[in-house]
Short mmCIF file of the C-alpha atoms (twelve columns), coordinates in Angstrom:
data_MODEL
# 
_entry.id   MODEL 
# 
loop_
_atom_site.group_PDB 
_atom_site.id 
_atom_site.type_symbol 
_atom_site.label_atom_id 
_atom_site.label_alt_id 
_atom_site.label_comp_id 
_atom_site.label_asym_id 
_atom_site.label_seq_id 
_atom_site.Cartn_x 
_atom_site.Cartn_y 
_atom_site.Cartn_z 
_atom_site.pdbx_PDB_model_num 
ATOM 1   C CA . MET A 1   -32.071 -29.299 -52.268 1 
ATOM 2   C CA . ARG A 2   -32.039 -25.932 -50.576 1 
ATOM 3   C CA . ARG A 3   -32.987 -26.095 -46.910 1 
ATOM 4   C CA . VAL A 4   -35.270 -23.399 -45.498 1 
ATOM 5   C CA . LEU A 5   -35.327 -22.747 -41.748 1 
ATOM 6   C CA . PRO A 6   -38.749 -22.594 -40.099 1 
ATOM 7   C CA . PHE A 7   -40.019 -19.050 -39.690 1 
ATOM 8   C CA . PRO A 8   -39.988 -19.057 -35.816 1 
ATOM 9   C CA . ILE A 9   -36.300 -20.035 -35.773 1 
ATOM 10  C CA . VAL A 10  -35.442 -17.281 -38.240 1 
ATOM 11  C CA . CYS A 11  -37.228 -14.733 -36.041 1 
ATOM 12  C CA . ALA A 12  -35.401 -15.922 -32.949 1 
ATOM 13  C CA . VAL A 13  -31.995 -15.666 -34.624 1 
ATOM 14  C CA . LEU A 14  -32.715 -12.161 -35.958 1 
ATOM 15  C CA . ALA A 15  -33.916 -11.026 -32.543 1 
ATOM 16  C CA . SER A 16  -30.779 -12.287 -30.827 1 
ATOM 17  C CA . LEU A 17  -28.607 -10.457 -33.343 1 
ATOM 18  C CA . ALA A 18  -30.586 -7.252  -32.927 1 
ATOM 19  C CA . TRP A 19  -30.248 -7.265  -29.141 1 
ATOM 20  C CA . ALA A 20  -26.676 -8.545  -28.832 1 
ATOM 21  C CA . PRO A 21  -24.415 -5.918  -27.228 1 
ATOM 22  C CA . ALA A 22  -21.657 -4.469  -29.349 1 
ATOM 23  C CA . PRO A 23  -18.141 -5.791  -28.633 1 
ATOM 24  C CA . ASP A 24  -17.116 -2.404  -27.204 1 
ATOM 25  C CA . ALA A 25  -20.008 -2.532  -24.750 1 
ATOM 26  C CA . LEU A 26  -18.822 -5.900  -23.509 1 
ATOM 27  C CA . GLN A 27  -15.406 -4.392  -22.789 1 
ATOM 28  C CA . ALA A 28  -16.566 -1.087  -21.329 1 
ATOM 29  C CA . GLY A 29  -15.986 -0.469  -17.638 1 
ATOM 30  C CA . ARG A 30  -16.576 2.419   -15.315 1 
ATOM 31  C CA . THR A 31  -14.428 5.313   -14.197 1 
ATOM 32  C CA . ARG A 32  -13.656 5.169   -10.484 1 
ATOM 33  C CA . THR A 33  -12.708 8.610   -9.149  1 
ATOM 34  C CA . TYR A 34  -10.546 9.213   -6.095  1 
ATOM 35  C CA . TYR A 35  -9.478  12.494  -4.482  1 
ATOM 36  C CA . VAL A 36  -6.056  11.943  -2.969  1 
ATOM 37  C CA . ALA A 37  -3.703  14.439  -1.330  1 
ATOM 38  C CA . ALA A 38  -0.174  14.172  -0.034  1 
ATOM 39  C CA . ASP A 39  -0.268  15.611  3.482   1 
ATOM 40  C CA . GLU A 40  2.328   16.283  6.161   1 
ATOM 41  C CA . VAL A 41  1.340   14.608  9.424   1 
ATOM 42  C CA . VAL A 42  2.879   13.297  12.643  1 
ATOM 43  C CA . TRP A 43  2.941   9.500   12.781  1 
ATOM 44  C CA . ASP A 44  3.463   7.345   15.871  1 
ATOM 45  C CA . TYR A 45  4.873   3.879   15.198  1 
ATOM 46  C CA . LEU A 46  3.919   2.771   18.730  1 
ATOM 47  C CA . PRO A 47  0.696   4.635   19.601  1 
ATOM 48  C CA . SER A 48  -0.132  2.513   22.673  1 
ATOM 49  C CA . GLY A 49  3.361   2.966   24.109  1 
ATOM 50  C CA . ILE A 50  3.765   -0.768  24.788  1 
ATOM 51  C CA . ASP A 51  4.340   -4.047  22.961  1 
ATOM 52  C CA . GLN A 52  0.783   -5.248  22.340  1 
ATOM 53  C CA . THR A 53  1.918   -8.823  21.689  1 
ATOM 54  C CA . THR A 54  3.234   -9.120  25.250  1 
ATOM 55  C CA . GLY A 55  1.327   -6.392  27.086  1 
ATOM 56  C CA . LYS A 56  4.658   -5.164  28.441  1 
ATOM 57  C CA . PRO A 57  7.205   -2.434  27.637  1 
ATOM 58  C CA . VAL A 58  9.079   -2.933  24.383  1 
ATOM 59  C CA . ASP A 59  12.065  -5.283  24.563  1 
ATOM 60  C CA . GLY A 60  14.242  -4.502  21.565  1 
ATOM 61  C CA . LYS A 61  16.791  -7.191  22.433  1 
ATOM 62  C CA . GLY A 62  19.322  -4.647  23.650  1 
ATOM 63  C CA . ILE A 63  18.246  -1.796  21.334  1 
ATOM 64  C CA . ASP A 64  16.030  1.039   22.593  1 
ATOM 65  C CA . PHE A 65  13.585  1.786   19.772  1 
ATOM 66  C CA . VAL A 66  11.267  3.835   21.994  1 
ATOM 67  C CA . THR A 67  12.978  6.403   24.224  1 
ATOM 68  C CA . ARG A 68  13.764  9.898   22.971  1 
ATOM 69  C CA . GLY A 69  17.221  11.193  23.761  1 
ATOM 70  C CA . PRO A 70  20.092  13.345  22.486  1 
ATOM 71  C CA . ASN A 71  20.394  11.198  19.340  1 
ATOM 72  C CA . ALA A 72  17.130  9.248   19.440  1 
ATOM 73  C CA . PHE A 73  13.839  10.414  17.910  1 
ATOM 74  C CA . GLY A 74  11.571  8.040   19.817  1 
ATOM 75  C CA . THR A 75  8.467   6.652   18.119  1 
ATOM 76  C CA . LYS A 76  6.989   9.821   16.563  1 
ATOM 77  C CA . TYR A 77  8.136   11.277  13.246  1 
ATOM 78  C CA . LYS A 78  6.822   13.813  10.791  1 
ATOM 79  C CA . LYS A 79  5.692   11.969  7.661   1 
ATOM 80  C CA . THR A 80  4.212   12.704  4.252   1 
ATOM 81  C CA . LEU A 81  1.251   10.392  3.648   1 
ATOM 82  C CA . TYR A 82  -1.394  9.928   0.949   1 
ATOM 83  C CA . ARG A 83  -4.877  10.567  2.316   1 
ATOM 84  C CA . GLU A 84  -8.280  10.365  0.646   1 
ATOM 85  C CA . TYR A 85  -10.750 13.283  0.627   1 
ATOM 86  C CA . THR A 86  -14.460 13.369  -0.106  1 
ATOM 87  C CA . ASP A 87  -14.262 15.728  -3.091  1 
ATOM 88  C CA . GLY A 88  -12.110 18.116  -5.082  1 
ATOM 89  C CA . THR A 89  -12.171 20.837  -2.448  1 
ATOM 90  C CA . PHE A 90  -9.786  18.733  -0.333  1 
ATOM 91  C CA . THR A 91  -11.337 20.048  2.861   1 
ATOM 92  C CA . THR A 92  -12.899 16.895  4.353   1 
ATOM 93  C CA . LEU A 93  -11.037 13.641  4.864   1 
ATOM 94  C CA . LYS A 94  -12.997 10.579  3.792   1 
ATOM 95  C CA . PRO A 95  -13.698 8.451   6.897   1 
ATOM 96  C CA . GLN A 96  -11.791 5.178   7.095   1 
ATOM 97  C CA . PRO A 97  -14.148 2.180   7.508   1 
ATOM 98  C CA . ALA A 98  -13.401 0.097   10.590  1 
ATOM 99  C CA . ALA A 99  -12.560 -2.902  8.395   1 
ATOM 100 C CA . TRP A 100 -9.661  -0.951  6.896   1 
ATOM 101 C CA . GLU A 101 -8.216  0.686   10.020  1 
ATOM 102 C CA . HIS A 102 -5.326  -1.742  9.798   1 
ATOM 103 C CA . LEU A 103 -4.039  0.102   6.691   1 
ATOM 104 C CA . GLY A 104 -2.234  2.481   9.035   1 
ATOM 105 C CA . PHE A 105 0.048   4.879   7.197   1 
ATOM 106 C CA . LEU A 106 -0.618  3.374   3.766   1 
ATOM 107 C CA . GLY A 107 -2.423  5.556   1.272   1 
ATOM 108 C CA . PRO A 108 -6.101  4.932   0.453   1 
ATOM 109 C CA . LEU A 109 -7.069  1.656   -1.175  1 
ATOM 110 C CA . LEU A 110 -7.707  2.230   -4.886  1 
ATOM 111 C CA . ARG A 111 -9.905  -0.366  -6.591  1 
ATOM 112 C CA . GLY A 112 -10.702 -1.233  -10.158 1 
ATOM 113 C CA . VAL A 113 -12.120 -4.013  -12.305 1 
ATOM 114 C CA . VAL A 114 -10.592 -5.073  -15.613 1 
ATOM 115 C CA . GLY A 115 -12.022 -2.617  -18.146 1 
ATOM 116 C CA . ASP A 116 -12.314 0.224   -15.603 1 
ATOM 117 C CA . THR A 117 -10.250 3.399   -15.362 1 
ATOM 118 C CA . ILE A 118 -8.871  4.660   -12.058 1 
ATOM 119 C CA . HIS A 119 -9.158  8.450   -12.148 1 
ATOM 120 C CA . VAL A 120 -7.142  10.180  -9.404  1 
ATOM 121 C CA . VAL A 121 -7.441  13.886  -8.700  1 
ATOM 122 C CA . PHE A 122 -4.234  14.518  -6.793  1 
ATOM 123 C CA . LYS A 123 -3.270  17.550  -4.717  1 
ATOM 124 C CA . ASN A 124 0.157   18.089  -3.241  1 
ATOM 125 C CA . GLN A 125 -0.236  19.631  0.215   1 
ATOM 126 C CA . THR A 126 3.407   19.140  1.189   1 
ATOM 127 C CA . ARG A 127 6.444   21.422  0.768   1 
ATOM 128 C CA . PHE A 128 8.141   19.102  -1.709  1 
ATOM 129 C CA . ARG A 129 7.488   18.073  -5.280  1 
ATOM 130 C CA . VAL A 130 5.905   14.612  -5.153  1 
ATOM 131 C CA . SER A 131 3.917   12.385  -7.498  1 
ATOM 132 C CA . MET A 132 1.842   9.211   -7.843  1 
ATOM 133 C CA . HIS A 133 3.345   6.347   -9.825  1 
ATOM 134 C CA . PRO A 134 1.314   3.111   -10.248 1 
ATOM 135 C CA . HIS A 135 2.495   -0.439  -10.798 1 
ATOM 136 C CA . GLY A 136 0.832   -2.804  -13.257 1 
ATOM 137 C CA . VAL A 137 -1.970  -0.681  -14.671 1 
ATOM 138 C CA . PHE A 138 -1.834  1.171   -18.001 1 
ATOM 139 C CA . TYR A 139 -0.730  4.805   -18.127 1 
ATOM 140 C CA . LYS A 140 0.341   7.368   -20.674 1 
ATOM 141 C CA . LYS A 141 3.332   9.637   -20.135 1 
ATOM 142 C CA . ASP A 142 1.228   12.335  -18.427 1 
ATOM 143 C CA . SER A 143 0.161   9.818   -15.748 1 
ATOM 144 C CA . GLU A 144 3.405   7.965   -15.048 1 
ATOM 145 C CA . GLY A 145 4.575   10.078  -12.108 1 
ATOM 146 C CA . ALA A 146 8.328   9.627   -12.664 1 
ATOM 147 C CA . PRO A 147 10.868  12.188  -13.950 1 
ATOM 148 C CA . TYR A 148 13.594  10.934  -16.264 1 
ATOM 149 C CA . GLN A 149 14.862  11.491  -19.811 1 
ATOM 150 C CA . ASP A 150 11.958  9.922   -21.707 1 
ATOM 151 C CA . GLY A 151 11.781  12.366  -24.625 1 
ATOM 152 C CA . THR A 152 8.433   13.826  -23.605 1 
ATOM 153 C CA . ALA A 153 7.400   17.440  -24.029 1 
ATOM 154 C CA . THR A 154 6.498   19.823  -21.222 1 
ATOM 155 C CA . ALA A 155 2.807   18.964  -21.496 1 
ATOM 156 C CA . ASP A 156 3.565   15.383  -20.472 1 
ATOM 157 C CA . GLN A 157 5.810   16.275  -17.548 1 
ATOM 158 C CA . GLY A 158 3.325   17.779  -15.085 1 
ATOM 159 C CA . ASP A 159 2.863   14.367  -13.499 1 
ATOM 160 C CA . ASP A 160 6.569   13.894  -12.759 1 
ATOM 161 C CA . GLY A 161 6.689   16.074  -9.673  1 
ATOM 162 C CA . VAL A 162 3.589   18.042  -8.702  1 
ATOM 163 C CA . ALA A 163 4.526   21.378  -7.173  1 
ATOM 164 C CA . PRO A 164 3.495   22.256  -3.590  1 
ATOM 165 C CA . GLY A 165 -0.121  23.421  -3.597  1 
ATOM 166 C CA . ALA A 166 -0.730  22.244  -7.160  1 
ATOM 167 C CA . GLN A 167 -2.993  19.519  -8.528  1 
ATOM 168 C CA . HIS A 168 -2.665  16.904  -11.250 1 
ATOM 169 C CA . VAL A 169 -5.051  14.315  -12.685 1 
ATOM 170 C CA . TYR A 170 -3.739  10.769  -13.115 1 
ATOM 171 C CA . ASP A 171 -5.711  8.377   -15.360 1 
ATOM 172 C CA . TRP A 172 -4.882  4.677   -15.111 1 
ATOM 173 C CA . PRO A 173 -6.918  2.343   -17.371 1 
ATOM 174 C CA . ILE A 174 -7.032  -1.330  -16.378 1 
ATOM 175 C CA . PRO A 175 -6.561  -3.630  -19.397 1 
ATOM 176 C CA . GLU A 176 -6.603  -7.433  -19.265 1 
ATOM 177 C CA . ARG A 177 -2.835  -7.550  -18.696 1 
ATOM 178 C CA . ALA A 178 -3.313  -5.587  -15.445 1 
ATOM 179 C CA . GLY A 179 -5.836  -8.097  -14.100 1 
ATOM 180 C CA . PRO A 180 -5.497  -11.599 -12.709 1 
ATOM 181 C CA . ALA A 181 -3.531  -13.989 -14.926 1 
ATOM 182 C CA . HIS A 182 -4.196  -17.663 -15.542 1 
ATOM 183 C CA . GLY A 183 -3.820  -19.419 -12.208 1 
ATOM 184 C CA . ASP A 184 -4.477  -16.270 -10.144 1 
ATOM 185 C CA . GLY A 185 -7.510  -15.821 -7.986  1 
ATOM 186 C CA . SER A 186 -10.258 -13.325 -8.760  1 
ATOM 187 C CA . SER A 187 -8.204  -10.299 -7.643  1 
ATOM 188 C CA . ILE A 188 -4.573  -9.217  -7.439  1 
ATOM 189 C CA . LEU A 189 -2.496  -6.524  -5.775  1 
ATOM 190 C CA . TRP A 190 -0.603  -3.616  -7.317  1 
ATOM 191 C CA . MET A 191 0.749   -0.538  -5.575  1 
ATOM 192 C CA . TYR A 192 1.373   3.166   -6.087  1 
ATOM 193 C CA . HIS A 193 4.004   5.473   -4.624  1 
ATOM 194 C CA . SER A 194 5.748   8.769   -5.236  1 
ATOM 195 C CA . HIS A 195 8.617   8.500   -7.708  1 
ATOM 196 C CA . THR A 196 9.889   12.105  -7.790  1 
ATOM 197 C CA . HIS A 197 12.701  11.375  -5.320  1 
ATOM 198 C CA . GLU A 198 11.773  7.742   -4.955  1 
ATOM 199 C CA . THR A 199 13.934  6.687   -2.025  1 
ATOM 200 C CA . GLU A 200 13.125  9.750   0.092   1 
ATOM 201 C CA . ASP A 201 9.458   9.862   -0.942  1 
ATOM 202 C CA . VAL A 202 8.726   6.260   -0.005  1 
ATOM 203 C CA . ASN A 203 10.640  6.462   3.270   1 
ATOM 204 C CA . ALA A 204 8.609   9.559   4.092   1 
ATOM 205 C CA . GLY A 205 5.484   7.403   3.727   1 
ATOM 206 C CA . LEU A 206 4.107   8.012   0.222   1 
ATOM 207 C CA . MET A 207 2.883   4.534   -0.697  1 
ATOM 208 C CA . GLY A 208 -0.480  2.784   -1.093  1 
ATOM 209 C CA . PRO A 209 -2.311  -0.284  -2.511  1 
ATOM 210 C CA . ILE A 210 -4.296  -0.952  -5.684  1 
ATOM 211 C CA . ILE A 211 -6.557  -4.002  -5.937  1 
ATOM 212 C CA . VAL A 212 -7.706  -5.142  -9.390  1 
ATOM 213 C CA . THR A 213 -10.556 -7.650  -9.746  1 
ATOM 214 C CA . ALA A 214 -11.283 -9.803  -12.781 1 
ATOM 215 C CA . ARG A 215 -14.097 -8.825  -15.104 1 
ATOM 216 C CA . GLY A 216 -17.384 -10.444 -14.120 1 
ATOM 217 C CA . GLN A 217 -16.152 -11.368 -10.644 1 
ATOM 218 C CA . ALA A 218 -16.631 -8.058  -8.819  1 
ATOM 219 C CA . ARG A 219 -19.246 -6.442  -6.660  1 
ATOM 220 C CA . ALA A 220 -20.320 -2.884  -7.403  1 
ATOM 221 C CA . ASP A 221 -17.520 -1.501  -5.216  1 
ATOM 222 C CA . GLY A 222 -14.925 -3.535  -7.133  1 
ATOM 223 C CA . SER A 223 -14.308 -6.150  -4.425  1 
ATOM 224 C CA . PRO A 224 -14.209 -9.814  -5.520  1 
ATOM 225 C CA . THR A 225 -17.493 -11.694 -5.105  1 
ATOM 226 C CA . ASP A 226 -15.817 -14.916 -3.960  1 
ATOM 227 C CA . VAL A 227 -13.997 -13.318 -0.999  1 
ATOM 228 C CA . ASP A 228 -15.538 -12.470 2.392   1 
ATOM 229 C CA . LYS A 229 -12.675 -10.515 3.989   1 
ATOM 230 C CA . GLU A 230 -9.686  -8.675  2.517   1 
ATOM 231 C CA . PHE A 231 -6.603  -7.371  4.317   1 
ATOM 232 C CA . VAL A 232 -3.649  -5.400  2.968   1 
ATOM 233 C CA . VAL A 233 -0.411  -5.563  4.950   1 
ATOM 234 C CA . ALA A 234 2.835   -3.841  4.007   1 
ATOM 235 C CA . PHE A 235 5.914   -5.366  5.571   1 
ATOM 236 C CA . ALA A 236 7.549   -1.962  5.401   1 
ATOM 237 C CA . GLU A 237 11.069  -1.232  6.516   1 
ATOM 238 C CA . VAL A 238 11.220  2.552   6.880   1 
ATOM 239 C CA . ASP A 239 14.589  4.316   6.993   1 
ATOM 240 C CA . GLU A 240 13.853  7.662   8.624   1 
ATOM 241 C CA . LEU A 241 17.372  8.889   7.806   1 
ATOM 242 C CA . LYS A 242 16.316  8.753   4.133   1 
ATOM 243 C CA . SER A 243 13.023  10.610  4.611   1 
ATOM 244 C CA . LEU A 244 12.046  13.860  2.901   1 
ATOM 245 C CA . LEU A 245 11.382  15.200  6.392   1 
ATOM 246 C CA . LEU A 246 14.654  14.208  8.053   1 
ATOM 247 C CA . ASP A 247 15.656  17.811  8.741   1 
ATOM 248 C CA . ASP A 248 12.239  18.575  10.236  1 
ATOM 249 C CA . ASN A 249 12.475  15.551  12.515  1 
ATOM 250 C CA . ILE A 250 15.972  16.526  13.658  1 
ATOM 251 C CA . ASN A 251 14.847  20.065  14.479  1 
ATOM 252 C CA . THR A 252 11.608  18.949  16.159  1 
ATOM 253 C CA . TYR A 253 12.511  15.887  18.191  1 
ATOM 254 C CA . LEU A 254 16.184  16.239  19.140  1 
ATOM 255 C CA . PRO A 255 17.411  18.566  21.932  1 
ATOM 256 C CA . ASN A 256 20.600  19.614  20.094  1 
ATOM 257 C CA . PRO A 257 19.923  19.519  16.339  1 
ATOM 258 C CA . ALA A 258 23.234  21.179  15.414  1 
ATOM 259 C CA . ASP A 259 25.269  18.487  17.181  1 
ATOM 260 C CA . PHE A 260 23.323  15.734  15.440  1 
ATOM 261 C CA . LYS A 261 23.768  17.357  12.028  1 
ATOM 262 C CA . LYS A 262 27.530  17.569  12.574  1 
ATOM 263 C CA . ALA A 263 27.720  13.889  13.492  1 
ATOM 264 C CA . CYS A 264 25.244  12.856  10.781  1 
ATOM 265 C CA . PRO A 265 25.821  15.254  7.877   1 
ATOM 266 C CA . ARG A 266 23.385  15.078  5.024   1 
ATOM 267 C CA . ALA A 267 24.820  14.759  1.534   1 
ATOM 268 C CA . PRO A 268 23.843  17.347  -1.126  1 
ATOM 269 C CA . GLY A 269 20.270  17.004  -2.276  1 
ATOM 270 C CA . LEU A 270 17.697  14.729  -0.678  1 
ATOM 271 C CA . ILE A 271 20.120  11.961  0.246   1 
ATOM 272 C CA . MET A 272 20.380  10.094  3.542   1 
ATOM 273 C CA . ALA A 273 22.553  11.216  6.416   1 
ATOM 274 C CA . ALA A 274 25.989  9.607   6.717   1 
ATOM 275 C CA . CYS A 275 25.864  9.093   10.468  1 
ATOM 276 C CA . SER A 276 28.882  8.358   12.652  1 
ATOM 277 C CA . ILE A 277 26.885  7.988   15.888  1 
ATOM 278 C CA . PRO A 278 26.776  4.286   16.838  1 
ATOM 279 C CA . GLY A 279 23.308  2.758   16.690  1 
ATOM 280 C CA . VAL A 280 21.507  5.788   15.241  1 
ATOM 281 C CA . VAL A 281 20.952  4.140   11.852  1 
ATOM 282 C CA . THR A 282 19.506  1.043   13.544  1 
ATOM 283 C CA . ILE A 283 17.049  2.828   15.836  1 
ATOM 284 C CA . ASN A 284 15.767  4.975   12.964  1 
ATOM 285 C CA . ARG A 285 15.187  2.046   10.623  1 
ATOM 286 C CA . LYS A 286 11.659  1.074   11.605  1 
ATOM 287 C CA . GLU A 287 10.566  -2.516  10.886  1 
ATOM 288 C CA . THR A 288 6.818   -2.061  10.561  1 
ATOM 289 C CA . MET A 289 3.582   -3.613  9.453   1 
ATOM 290 C CA . ASN A 290 1.571   -0.802  7.853   1 
ATOM 291 C CA . GLY A 291 3.580   1.687   9.889   1 
ATOM 292 C CA . TYR A 292 3.032   -0.015  13.250  1 
ATOM 293 C CA . THR A 293 5.600   -1.818  15.384  1 
ATOM 294 C CA . PHE A 294 5.436   -4.311  18.252  1 
ATOM 295 C CA . GLY A 295 1.855   -5.446  17.750  1 
ATOM 296 C CA . ASN A 296 0.265   -1.999  17.464  1 
ATOM 297 C CA . MET A 297 -1.382  -2.620  14.080  1 
ATOM 298 C CA . PRO A 298 -5.172  -2.954  14.544  1 
ATOM 299 C CA . MET A 299 -6.014  -6.659  14.415  1 
ATOM 300 C CA . PRO A 300 -7.592  -8.020  11.233  1 
ATOM 301 C CA . VAL A 301 -10.712 -9.912  12.346  1 
ATOM 302 C CA . MET A 302 -12.416 -12.823 10.587  1 
ATOM 303 C CA . LYS A 303 -14.501 -15.908 11.367  1 
ATOM 304 C CA . VAL A 304 -13.867 -19.607 11.009  1 
ATOM 305 C CA . GLY A 305 -14.848 -20.561 7.454   1 
ATOM 306 C CA . ASP A 306 -14.519 -17.060 5.994   1 
ATOM 307 C CA . ARG A 307 -12.892 -16.798 2.586   1 
ATOM 308 C CA . VAL A 308 -10.050 -14.431 3.460   1 
ATOM 309 C CA . ARG A 309 -7.643  -12.807 1.021   1 
ATOM 310 C CA . TRP A 310 -4.393  -11.307 2.274   1 
ATOM 311 C CA . TYR A 311 -2.575  -8.847  0.004   1 
ATOM 312 C CA . LEU A 312 1.057   -8.480  1.089   1 
ATOM 313 C CA . MET A 313 3.574   -5.902  -0.095  1 
ATOM 314 C CA . SER A 314 6.982   -4.521  0.811   1 
ATOM 315 C CA . SER A 315 8.897   -1.280  0.361   1 
ATOM 316 C CA . THR A 316 12.070  -0.054  -1.363  1 
ATOM 317 C CA . ASN A 317 14.864  -0.662  1.132   1 
ATOM 318 C CA . PHE A 318 16.972  -3.817  1.556   1 
ATOM 319 C CA . GLU A 319 13.838  -5.779  2.320   1 
ATOM 320 C CA . PHE A 320 13.506  -9.534  2.323   1 
ATOM 321 C CA . HIS A 321 10.629  -10.689 4.485   1 
ATOM 322 C CA . SER A 322 9.099   -13.990 5.547   1 
ATOM 323 C CA . PRO A 323 5.457   -13.336 6.511   1 
ATOM 324 C CA . HIS A 324 4.284   -16.084 8.885   1 
ATOM 325 C CA . TRP A 325 0.772   -16.790 10.155  1 
ATOM 326 C CA . HIS A 326 0.360   -18.715 13.390  1 
ATOM 327 C CA . GLY A 327 -2.640  -21.010 13.767  1 
ATOM 328 C CA . ASN A 328 -3.840  -21.217 10.169  1 
ATOM 329 C CA . THR A 329 -2.531  -21.858 6.674   1 
ATOM 330 C CA . VAL A 330 -2.786  -20.053 3.354   1 
ATOM 331 C CA . VAL A 331 -2.440  -20.801 -0.329  1 
ATOM 332 C CA . ALA A 332 0.165   -18.467 -1.800  1 
ATOM 333 C CA . MET A 333 2.121   -18.766 -5.035  1 
ATOM 334 C CA . HIS A 334 0.277   -22.016 -5.832  1 
ATOM 335 C CA . MET A 335 1.262   -23.838 -2.664  1 
ATOM 336 C CA . ARG A 336 -0.178  -24.541 0.779   1 
ATOM 337 C CA . THR A 337 1.982   -22.868 3.417   1 
ATOM 338 C CA . ASP A 338 2.043   -20.750 6.551   1 
ATOM 339 C CA . VAL A 339 5.185   -18.814 5.533   1 
ATOM 340 C CA . THR A 340 5.607   -16.949 2.258   1 
ATOM 341 C CA . SER A 341 8.258   -14.521 0.973   1 
ATOM 342 C CA . LEU A 342 8.537   -10.904 -0.110  1 
ATOM 343 C CA . VAL A 343 11.340  -9.147  -1.987  1 
ATOM 344 C CA . PRO A 344 11.776  -5.347  -2.230  1 
ATOM 345 C CA . MET A 345 8.590   -3.846  -3.714  1 
ATOM 346 C CA . GLY A 346 7.154   -7.348  -3.895  1 
ATOM 347 C CA . MET A 347 3.435   -8.113  -4.036  1 
ATOM 348 C CA . VAL A 348 1.925   -11.449 -2.973  1 
ATOM 349 C CA . VAL A 349 -1.674  -12.643 -2.632  1 
ATOM 350 C CA . ALA A 350 -2.476  -15.351 -0.063  1 
ATOM 351 C CA . ASP A 351 -5.867  -17.004 0.420   1 
ATOM 352 C CA . MET A 352 -6.953  -18.367 3.795   1 
ATOM 353 C CA . VAL A 353 -10.014 -20.219 5.034   1 
ATOM 354 C CA . PRO A 354 -9.340  -20.170 8.802   1 
ATOM 355 C CA . ASP A 355 -10.355 -23.215 10.793  1 
ATOM 356 C CA . ASP A 356 -8.633  -22.481 14.116  1 
ATOM 357 C CA . PRO A 357 -10.255 -19.751 16.255  1 
ATOM 358 C CA . GLY A 358 -8.222  -17.506 18.514  1 
ATOM 359 C CA . ILE A 359 -5.841  -14.560 18.508  1 
ATOM 360 C CA . TRP A 360 -2.741  -15.434 16.507  1 
ATOM 361 C CA . LEU A 361 0.641   -13.909 15.750  1 
ATOM 362 C CA . PHE A 362 1.377   -12.633 12.243  1 
ATOM 363 C CA . HIS A 363 4.965   -11.514 11.794  1 
ATOM 364 C CA . CYS A 364 8.151   -11.496 9.747   1 
ATOM 365 C CA . HIS A 365 10.365  -14.493 10.437  1 
ATOM 366 C CA . VAL A 366 13.589  -12.629 9.652   1 
ATOM 367 C CA . ALA A 367 15.077  -12.481 13.137  1 
ATOM 368 C CA . ASP A 368 16.327  -8.876  13.031  1 
ATOM 369 C CA . HIS A 369 12.956  -7.671  11.753  1 
ATOM 370 C CA . LEU A 370 11.052  -9.591  14.409  1 
ATOM 371 C CA . ASP A 371 13.298  -8.265  17.205  1 
ATOM 372 C CA . ALA A 372 12.778  -4.712  15.883  1 
ATOM 373 C CA . GLY A 373 8.987   -4.959  16.031  1 
ATOM 374 C CA . MET A 374 7.738   -6.368  12.699  1 
ATOM 375 C CA . ILE A 375 4.997   -8.291  14.443  1 
ATOM 376 C CA . ALA A 376 1.206   -8.073  14.679  1 
ATOM 377 C CA . ARG A 377 -1.805  -10.219 15.564  1 
ATOM 378 C CA . TYR A 378 -4.970  -11.338 13.786  1 
ATOM 379 C CA . LYS A 379 -8.179  -12.686 15.285  1 
ATOM 380 C CA . VAL A 380 -10.344 -15.610 14.179  1 
ATOM 381 C CA . ASP A 381 -13.766 -15.706 15.809  1 
ATOM 382 C CA . PRO A 382 -15.787 -18.944 16.054  1 
ATOM 383 C CA . LYS A 383 -18.195 -19.503 13.207  1 
# 
């Protein structure tokens, strides 16, 4: 016998089909636009002039990382950094919220949710060709930001190295494979950096973070709904002898530039100096956290019981780091710990629910890095 559904049920089924969103609508995200420029600025690795973890002058364990001299640059260097502007005129810098002051010399935080597209209007305000190359997200050849023999035509090469004064638009869609994987939390870390002369560009400072949040787990601004505080920290070893601006720094900060250039001749092209002056390589290799040394990074602040997510990253040099939190523990790489690890250009997410109030050290446990200033503090307020 043929069964006939009651009329009210039929109406309900038809109504649900009529109002169900199309599959494409379920996948559609938003376009998040950022105006980013590469600027030439002066950066101070030790803006307070002292070791903030001790309140005393810097003790470099026999190495003077601070004083300027005939062959020593001191703590200030000319850098090329990514900075965010309010619009496409690139006349007004976008203010940095207090919660993100700890980003230091990193480029602006770019956010997206799975299904979104990150749309970057980029302007090169330096004297060198530079680019923006992202990790993890999707990009076509005109948004890769890296020059090499890839068989592309001229139209797809404008992203490779944007000329001084010129602009380029980078579009980076965020598919599922760029979002959190099974076992990840609600958000993960990627990064972007210039890849035109990669070694020199990154050592000059052209590097920044991307945070991608899972679909359905994000606030309107793209931040994860199950996290109260987020912090991005780059354990960044910076070799100033490999910087785009090495010649500028020699001419600006040394009393006898010609003598230095004879002792530390630069190879053809943008390649590091081969320096014969003892100790010069060491004092110009800055072991930093977001571009700050010896506790000068602004302290990340949280409360007991906050759901805190730390996004950790490293740079392109011979970098192997052991980030260590005093006072509290994290869950990183599926284990409970207070020490995790970073490899060159590594990215790690660590979740913390602090239960021990106070001001605590946060540093690299590699001895040479710690002695050279790769140390900061974080603060946990009572609940």
